[in-house]
N, C-alpha and C positions, 0 to 999 in steps of 0.2 A: 504494500500500500504506500502511496506517495505521502510523505509526512507534511501535512498542512499544519505549520506551527509558527510560533513567534520566538523560537530559540535563536541562538547566535548563528547557526548554520543555515544558509539559504541554499536550497537545491533547485535544480532546473529539470524540466521535462517537456516533451512534446505533449500538448493537451490531448487527452483521449478523444478520438473521433474528429479531431481538428488538426491535421498534420502540418498546417501552416501557422499554427499558434504555439508559442512557448509560454509556459506557466511557471511561476516561482512557487516555492513551498509556502509563501505567504498569500498565494492566490492571485497575484498580479499577472495579467496576460498581455502579451505584445506580439506583433508579427514576427515570424521567423526571419524575414528579410532584415529586421533591425538586429536580431541576434547575429546574423552573418556579418553585418557591417561592424558591430562591436567586436566580434572575434578578429576580423581583419585588422582593426585598429589595435587590438590587444597584441596581435602577433607582430605588429610593426616595430615594437620595442620602444615606441615613443610614449612619454607620459603626457596625458591630457588632464587638465584640471580646470573645471568650469565653476568651481565653488564661489568665485567672486564675480562671475559674469552674469549679466542680465539675460542674455540669449543662451539657451541650452538645448540640447537634444532631449526630446521627450521619449520616455519608455513607459508605455501605458499612460497613467496619470502622473508619473513621477519624472523629475528632471534628472538627467545624467549629471552627476557631480564630478566623477573622475574615473580615469582608466590608468592603472598603474601596473604595467607588465611585471609579472613575477609576484605581485601582491594581490590585486583584485580590482573589481569594478564596483563603484558606489553609485547608487541611484536612489535618492530619497533616503529612507531608512533601511534600504537593502544594501548589504555588502556581500558580494559573491566572491569567495576566495579563489586563488589561483588553481588550487586542486580541483574544485568543482568546475571551473571554466574549462580546464583541459580534459576532464572526465566527460563533460557534456559534449565537447568538440569531437571526441572519439565516438560518442553515441550518434552524432549527426554525420559522421564520416568526413569530418573536416581535416583530420590528421591522418597521415599515413604512418602507422607505427613501424612498418618495415623501414621506411626512409629515416625515421628518427633513430631507430636502433643502429642502422648503418652509420649515420653521422656520429652517434655516440661511440661506436666501436672504432671509427676512424680517428676521433679525437683522443681516445684512450691509447691508441697505438702510437700516436705522435710523441 
């Protein structure tokens, strides 16, 4: 069962019967295309911080506050940690584990 909760950990899933909608464990829904955009921004390695900006990207009814690669994404009261972002990216098929393993092996051999 998907944990609908207000604890510290936020989880992501594809909403049942709605493959183009992503849902957080706090019940917030947003289009899958926004999720894909955020993941591309996350993978860029660049830090984005809109906490002091008036204009922000909307995720559902929340404002995107920051994207900090290796740390997490914050939108309103939601903080999605790096581990959940990478795990969900694998669920969506956005990562190629074989490619990542090859890169890891090559850097270890160097």
